[in-house]
N, C-alpha and C positions, 0 to 999 in steps of 0.2 A: 813814320809810316808803320812802326811796329804794331801800333794799336789796330791798324787795318788787318794785319795777318793774325793777330790774336783773336780779333772779332770773327774773322773768317773761320778759325778753328772752332770757336763756340758755336757759330751758326751751322757749320758742317756737322757737328755732333748732334744738333737738334734734328737735322735732316736725316742723318743716319739712323737715329733712334726711331724716327717715323717709319722707316723702311724695315728695320730689323726689330720687329715688334716683340719677338720672343724673349729679348733680354730684359729681365726684371730690374727694378730699382736696386736690389741687393747686388746683382751682377755688375751694374753700372758703378756702384759704390766701390766694389772691389777693383775695378779698373781705375777709378780715381785714386785709390790707395796706391796702386802699382805705379801710376804716373807721378804721384807725389814723391815716392821713393826714387824714381829715375830722375826727377828734377833735382832732388837733393844730391844725388851722386854725381850729376853733371853740372852743378851749379857754377863751378869755376872753369868750365870748358865752354868759352864764348860761342864757338860755332853751333854747339848743340843746345845751349841754354834756351833760346827763344823757341827753337823747334819743339823742345820738350814742354815748354810752357803752353805753346799752341796745342800740343797733343793732350795736355792736362785740361785745357779749356774745352777741347773736343769731348772728353769724357764727362766733364762737368755739364756741358750742354745735353749730352745724351741722358745723364742722370735727371736734369731738370725736366726734359720732355717726358721721361718715363713716369714722372710724378703727376702728370695731368690726368684727371679722371677721364675714363673712357666710357663711362655711363653714369647714371644718377639713380638715386634710391627711387625716384618717381618713375623711371623708365620700366620698372618691373610690372607696372600697370598698363603698359602699351599693349594695344591690340587685344584687350580682354573684355571689350564691350563698354556700354555706357556707364558713366560715373560723374561725380562732381568733385572738382578740385577747388580749394580755397587758398588764396594767397594775396600778395601785394603787387600791384603794377610796378615793375622795376625800372621802366624807361618811359619816355614820352610816347603816348599812343601814336601809331603810324596810320593816319587816316588816308584811305585810298578812295577811288571812285565808287567801288562797290562793297567795301568791307573796311573794318578796322583791325589792325594786328596789334595784339597786346603781348608784351613779354612779362610773364607772371612768375614771381618768386613764390613757389608753392610751399605751403606749410602743412596742409592736411588733404587727405583723400577721403571722400564720403561715399559710401556705397552700402546699400541694404541696411541703412540705419546705423552703420558703424562708422566711426571717425578714426582714421589712421594717420598718425603723425609721420610726415615724410620730408625729405629735402630734395630740391631740384627746381629746374626752371622749365617752363612750358611756353610755347608760342601759341596764343589763342587767337582764333579768327572769330571776331564779333561782328554784329550788324553795323553798318556804316554810321548810323545816327546814334549809337549807344553813347550815353552821357557819362563818360568816366575820364579820369585824369590820372596823372602820375601820382603815386602814393596811395591810391584808393585800394582798400582791402575789398576783394570781390569773391563771389562764388561763380564758377563757370561749369555748366553741365553740357556734356557731349561725349563723343568717342575720342579717347586718347589713343593716338597712333604713333607709329615710328615714322620719321621723315623719309621721303622717297628718294629714289635715284632716277636721274634723267639722262638723256643722251650725252650732252656735253657738260652737264652740271650735276654735281652730287649735292642735293639739298641737305641730306643727312650730315655730310662732312661740313658744309657751310655753317649749319646750326651748331654742330658739335664744337667747332672752334669758338663758339660763343657760350659753351657749356649748356646748350639746349639739346635735349635728347628726345623730346616729346612735343607733339603738336596736337591741338584740338580744334576741329573745324565745326562750323554750323552749331555754334554754342548759344545758349541762353545765359544772360548775365544778370546777376543780383549784387548790388553794392551793399556791403556790410557796414563800413564806415570809411572815413577819408583821413588824409593827413599823416600817413605813416612813412612817407618818403623823406629824403634828405632835404632839409629846409633850403639850403643854397641852391641845389639843383632844381627844386620846385620854383624858386624865385626866378632863376634863369629861364625856365620853361614858360612861366607866366609872362616874363618880359618879351620873349620871342612871340608869344601869341598876341600880346598887345601891339607889338610892332607889325605883325602881319595884318591885324584888323586895321590899324592906322594906314598902312599902305593901300589896302583894299578900299578904304574910304576915299582916298584921294586919287587913285589911278584906276583906269579901266583895264580889262583884260584884252590881250595877254600880257601887257606891260606890267601889270601888278604881280602876276604870277612869276614873271621873269625876275623882277627886282626882289621879290621875296626869296627866290632861289639863290640869287647872287649874294644878297646881304646876310640872310639868316639861315640859309641851307634848308629851307622848307620848299621842296621841289614839286610837291603834289599839286600845287596850283597851276603848273605848266601842263598843257594838254598833251596827250600822247603824240599827236601829230607834230606839234612844235618840237617836243623833245626828240622825236625821230629825225626831224630836220637838222637839229643841232648835231646829232650823232652822224648823220649822213655827210655833213660838210666838215667834220673833224673839229667841231668847236664845243663839244660837250663839257670840256674843261671849264667853260665860263660859268656853267650852272651847277656843276657837281663840286662841292667843297671837298677836294682831296688834295694831295700833294701837287698834283699837276697844275691846278689853278691857284693854289696857295703860293707856290713859289713864284708864279707870274705876278700875282698880286703883290707879293713881298718885293719883287724886283721893281715893279712900277712905283710902289709907295716909296721905296728907298730912293729911286731916281728922282722923284718929285722933291724930296727933302734934301737931296744932294744939290738940286738946282737952287732951292731956297736958301740953303745954308752951305755954300760951296767950300768955305774955309773952316768949318767946324764939323769935322767928320763924325766925332763921337756924339756930339749933340744931335746931328741928323739921325745917326744910328739909334739913339735913345728915343726920339720921336717915332721912328719907324717901328721900333719894338713895341712901344706903347699902343700904336694903332693896330698892330698885328695881334696883340694880346686882347684888346677890346673887340676886335673882329672875331677872334676865337670864342670869346664869351657870348657874343651875340649870335654866332653860328651854332650854339648849343654846347660847346665844350665837351662833346663826347670823345670817345677814345680816338676815332678816326681824325677828327678835327684837331685835337691836341697833338697827335703824331705829325700831321701835316705842318702845323704851326712850329713845332719844335725843329723840324728839318728846314723849314724856311729860315728860322732864326739862325741855325747853324750856317746856312748859306751866307746871309747878309753880315753876320758877325765875322765869319772867316774872310770874306772878300773885302768888305768895306771897313771892318774894324782892325783886324790883324793884317789884312792884305797879304795873306800867305796862301798859295795855291794848295799846299799840302795840308794846311789846317782843316779845310772843308771836308775832304774824303776821310781823314782820320777821325774828325769829330763826328761825322755822319755815321761811320761804322761803330763808333762808340755809343751813339744814341740807339742804333739798331741793336747793339748788344744789350743795353739796359732795357729796351722795350721787350726784347725776346726773353730776357730774365724774368720780367714781370708776367709776360704772357707769350710762351713759345709759339703759339698758334699764329702770332702776328706775321710770321714769315710767309704764311699762305694767304694773307689778306691782300686782295688785289689793290686796295687803296694805298696800303703800306708800300707795296712794290712800286706803284706809280709815283708816290712821293719820293721814294728812295732814288729811283732812276731819274726823275725830273731834276732833283737837286744836283745829282752827279752831272746831268746834262748841261746845266747852267755853269757848273764849275769847269767842265772840260771843253765845251764847244762854243761858248760865247766869244771868247777871245779869237779863236781861229776864224769864226764866221765874221767877226768885225773886220779883221784883217783882209779877208776875202772880199767882202762887199765894199770896203773903203777904196779898193782899187778901181771900182767902176762907178761909184757915186760921189758927187760933190760932198764937201764936208758938212754943210748945213743940212742937207737931206740925210746924210748919214747920222747926224746928232738926233734928228727927229725919229729915224727908224730904229735906232740902236735898242731901245727898250721894247717897243711893241713887236717889231718884226724878228729881230735876232733872238730875243728871249723866248718868243714863241717857237721859232724853228729849233733852237737848242733843246727845249724841253720835248718837242715832238720827235726829234731824232732819237733821243734817249729812250723815250717811252714806246717808240714804234714796235720793237720786238714784243713787248707785252701786249700791245694792241692786236698784233698779228696772232699772237698765241691764244688770247682769251676771246677775241671778237671775230677774227678771221675776215676783216674788212679794212680797206684803206681808202681814205678820201683823196680824190685827185684834185680837189679844189681847196684843200685846207690852207695852202700858202696864201692865195689871195684873199680868202675869207678872213684869216687871222690878221692880215695886213690892214684890212678894212674895219674890223670890229674891235680888235684888241686896243688900239689907241684911245677909243672912247670909254673903255672900262673904268679908268680912273675917275672920269667925270661922273659915271653912274655911281661908283662907290662913294665919292665925296658928296655929290648932291643928294643921293639917297640917304647916306649916313647922317648928313647934316640935317636933313628933313626930319629924321626920326629924333635926333638929339634936340631939335628946336620944336618939338611937338607942342610945347607950352606956348609957342607963338604961332597960332594957326595960319595966319596970313603969310608969314615968312616961310613956314613949312610948306604951304601950297605952292609958292613960287619955286622953291627948291625942287619939289616934285615935278613941276612943269619942265624944269630944266633937265631933270633925269628922264622925263618922258620923251624928250627929243632924241636923247642918246639911245634909250631903249628901243624906240621906234626904228631908228636907224639900224640897230643891231638885228632886230627881227626882220626887217625888210631885206637886208643883205643875206641873212641866213636862208630865208624862204626863196629868194631869187636863185641862189646858187643850188639849193636843194632840189629845185625843179629841173636842173639840167640833167639830161639822161646819163651823163658820164660822171656825175658827182662822186660816186664811190664805186669800188669794184670788190668782189669777193676774192680773197687770196687764202689758199691753204698752204701753210708751211709746217713741216713736221716739227713737233716740239724739240726733237734732238737737234735739228739745225738751229733753231732759235736759241736754245740753251748754249750750244757750242759757240755760236756767234757772239753771244753776250759775254761768255767766259773769255774768248780770245780778245775782244775789244777791251773788256774790263782790265785783264791782266796787262795788256799793252799800255793803256792809259795810266794805270797805277805805276808801272815801271818807268813810264815817261816822266811822271811827277817826282818819283822817288830818286831816279837816276842812280841806281846801285852801280858799284865799280865794275861788276862783271857785265852789266848791260852796256857800259861805255866801251868796254873792251870789244864786245861783239859788234857794236856800231862802227868801230874803227877797222873792222875786218869784214866788210859787207859781203864780199864774195864767199868767204869761208862760212859766215853765218848763214847766208842764203842756202848754201849747199847742205850745211848741217841740219837746218830746220826742214828743208825739203826732204832729206833722207829720213829724218825722224818721222815726218808725216807719212812717208811711203812705208816705213816699218809698221806704223800703227794701222794703216790701211791693209797691208798684207796680213797683219795679225788678226784684224776684224774678219777678213775673208776666211782665214784659216780656222778661226774659232767657230764660224757659222757653217762649216762643213758638217755633213752627217757623221755621227759617232758610232754607227753600227747598231743602234738600239731603237726600239719602237717607242715614240714619245706620244702621249695623249694629254691634251689640255682641255679640261672643262672650263670654258672661259666665263669670267664674271660679267655676264651680259644682262643682269636683272633676273626677273622671273620668266625667263625664256630659255630655250635650249640653244647652245652653241658649242660645238666641239671641234678642235683643231687637232689633226693627227699628222705626225711626220714618221715615215717608215724608215727602217735602217738604211735604205738606199737614198733617202732624201726626198721621196714623193710626199706631197702635202695633200691632205684630204680635209675638207671642211663640211661638217654636218650642221645644217641650219645656221643660225647666227643671231637670233633675237631681232629686236626692232630699233636698236640704237646704232646708226652707222659709225659714229665716231668711236664708240666703245669697241665695236667689232673690229674696225680697221686698226685701232691701236693694239688690240689683242693679237691680231695677225702680224702687224708690223714689228711688234716686240719679239716675235718668236721665229720668224723665217728670215733667211738671209736677205740683207737689203739689196743684193744684186738680182734676187729671184722675183720676178713679177708674174708668176703663173701658179695656178693650183692644178694638180693633176686630176682632181675629182671634187666636185661640189655635190652634196646630197641634200635634196629637199624632201624631208620626211612626209610633209603634208601641206596642203594649201592653207596655212594659217598665218596671217600677217604678223601675229604676235611673235612667231618664231622665225619669219623669213623677210620682214620688211626691211632689214638692213642689207639684204644680199644685192639688190640692184647697185648700191654704192660700192660694194666690193668688186662686182663685175665691171665697174668703170675703171677700177685700178689694176685688177688682176685678170689675166686670161684663164679660162677654165678649159681643160682638155676634154672633159666629159662631164655632163650633169645627169644625175640619177633622180627620178621622181617616181611616185607611186601611180601617176597617170590619172589621178582624180581631177575632174574639172571643177572649177569654182567661179562664181560670178562677181566676186568682190573686187573693188578697185585696187586693193593692194596686190591681189594675184594677177590682175591685168597688167600692172606695172612690172611685176616680176616676169610674166611671160614675155613682155617686150624686151626685158633685159637679157633673158636667156636665149632669145631667138637666134642670135648669130652663132650659138655653140651647138655641139652635138648633144642632143637631149634624148635619153633612153628612159622609157617607161618599164619598170621592173617590178616583179613580184617574187614570191618565195621560189627558191631554187636557183636564183641568179647568183653566180660566184665570180669573183675577180681574184686571180692569184698574181701577185707582184713578183718581180724577178728576185727580190731579196727574201722571199719566202713568206711574206705577209699574205694572209688569205682573208678577203671580205666576202661575206655571204649575206643574202637577204632571207630572213626568216618569216617576214609578213609584209604585205597582205597575201592571203591565199589566192585571191583572184583580182582581176582589174576592178578597182572601186568605181562606183557610180556616183553621179552628182548628188543624189539624195542620201548617200550613205553618211553616217556620222564620221566626221573627220578623225575623231579620236579612236575610232574602232578599226581603222584601216591605215594607219601610218606605216611608213617604212620602218621595220625593225632590223637593225644591222648587228651582225656579230663579226668582230675582228679577231683573228687568231694569229699568234706568232709563237711557234714552239708549243710549250705547255701552258701558256698564258692566253686568255681570251677576254674580250670586252663586249658587253651587251649594251647597245644603245637603244633604249626603248622609247625615247621621245615622249609624246603624249598618249601613248597606248593606254586605253581604258581597260577596266577589269573585264568588260565584255570582249574586247579584242584579245586579251590574255587567254580567256577561256576558249575562244575560237582557235588560237594557236595550239593549245594543249589537245583539243578535240581532233585537230588535224594530224596529231602525232608528231608535232615539232618538238625537238629536244632543245630547250633554251639554255642549257647549262653554260655558265661562264664564271670566270674568276672575279671580274669586276662588273657590276650592274649599275646603270643609271636608274635612279628612282623615277618611275613613271609619274608624269603629271605633277611633278615637284612635291609628291607626297601628300597631295590633298586628300580629303576624306573619301574613302572608297576607291582610291586609285590603285591599290596593290592587292591582287588576289592572293590569299595565303598559299593556295595550291600552286600558283605560278611561281611564287618566291621559293617554295620548297623544291620545285623542279630546277630553277636556276642554280640554287646552292652557291651563292656568291661568297667570296672571302672578303670583299669590300664593296660597299655601296656608295655612290656619289650622287649628291642631290644639288641641282642648280636652283637656288632660292634667293629671292630678294627679301632682305630683312624688313622692308617696309610693306610687304604685300598684305592686303586686307582680308585675304581668305583664311589667315591663321595657319598657312602651310609652314612646316609639315604637320599633319594631323597626329595627335598624341597616340592614337591607336595604332597607326602605321609605325611610329617610332618604337613602340613597344614590341612590335613584331620583328623588327630588325635586330638580330643577335650577333652581328659582325660590326667592324668599324664602319662608321658613317662619316663621310667627308662632305662638308657643306660649304658652298660658295659664300653664303652669308656670314660664315665664321672665319673662313680661311682665304677668301678671295678666289682667284683662279687656282684650280686644282690641277697639279702636274704629276702624273704617274708615268713611269717609263720601265721598260723590261728588256732583257736580253734573250727572252724566250723561256728562261728557267726561273728567274727571280724577278720580283716586282719591287720597285722602290717609289717612294713619295718624296717630292721636293718640299723641304720644310722652309 
């Protein structure tokens, strides 16, 4: 099991480097050198040898991650207007109902008659019927932009892990010439397309689309409605070639060959391996499929070949180490995570489940159910935390559905696969397709019937901390159970003492968490990374929390709040709604479902939008005050909040950007000015009314768009620091270069630093790095 702990050290280093981004490769290299020296000094000290090696691998993992490109040469042309890019289509075109997605390996940018050599990849959205193929050199014309950020999904991060930092939408395509791709990959893609057409010739829909998805991983022929039904009943693993279904397929295939060759274990294992390799090639042999196949082979070789329980986890972690060495971003790939946990689930849970079910079922029924039912349950138990974390839904009918449809999947695989292999015998192939048709129809019928049930699935929200904590606890327990170290056996023999010890340890951790979450006597201000919107969280020295706006993405806002206020605190002392703009407030109803608000401040401006109607309904149970300039709140810890704008009660027809709430927060000698979306017109009105907006820190109005900051207003504020809440993927080109040139003090931007955290004791100002 040493390989497990060494691999954990490596992967922890990658995760640490992803969080501590200011450490450069040179710094990580210095840490590697220090650990090498430490390993050499303690090499003959067994208790410390492997700990030091694990720490060495941690620094090596950090070094490997720090070498990943964070941008591309091509990305400097993002958000700069229309242009033409030339390159080679690097993967199989992704044909969807309304468009085709092309991953382009770009070699040149063409603009204004100039051709500029560049390196980088772009994701190009082309018309659906565009006639292009893998390996074609094309020119694409359109707007090159930075990928966006969404509520629960960062498209920019998703593409960055594939080394794609630019996207081009609504493009026109021109083919230059063809055949520049890898010949082997091109042959595999052509084989898959021929197989797809052969299936479509011999089967109707939706059976043809389902068989294509199961056999060769091309899921676009499955209608969105049927795909949704599979997800609703917890059977999407059948059509998605990931580790979740690959390990089930591997277990089923191995079971069949064990039945055919009961006394020739290694021969059965060899045939199973050949089938899995062929299936991998037919499914496209892309990175995700290869990862799933490798992990499946680790499972069957470990359990059926070497018949050692510890072999599988150790080998699995070793495979993960190699994969993350080749591409550290694989650790964030959901398919990789599902593959990893599904294999662990089959390793850890199949035998206990067999023992449990064998007590209540006869032997012959148990033999029939052992593969389809127990394998499915074990994989689903292991992957349930990930499903909760990423999808937030749980199927209540997954168990009966899998019991009914998983047993027929081997028949679909063998009949469908044989029909393709015997395509040179059309009559035989058609008969095999008819056999597959029966099993496919049964699968679709069961899925649709259960999906129509009103209780088929339920939405469940579990905080990521609970999911991660639970996975860590179960994972450590199962690893210790397999490894059986001497210290664990000692603890097991003293159950009462160990229970008291671990309970006391947990109590100490809980008390420590509560203690660390107590106010520290300083004023903290967080400009939350909520996209191209305003969202500020404030904690006063006495522990009062104030939320100003919050953006339009509930999950991002709730995470930003939950990460920063005590987990025992479910209330906000004050919520401030600066203006009736859904772009800045659409996430607030979700917050008010989870947290109580003592008081809510608004500017009192009416609005007829649906978003504002929802917000009004959410704030109705609370004390809502309409405030204008001159309103002041003084907290018991000395913090003063004052409203500087609007000057009068806004009317329905007033421009919302001319009359938002402008808040100044003071603590001792330090002050913060929160301008929201205050327009240059509103800034002029404030100055004309004699308002003095001077502040130490100023929020850049309107994200620094063109014309957003009046030079005279900036001169009167006299800030020492300016903070801008900006989405890197915004299409307005914010912040405007002219405004950046005006700012002569440090500018902190959420698109560069993420959430900005400043705090003060009333005399000094600090920034969290």
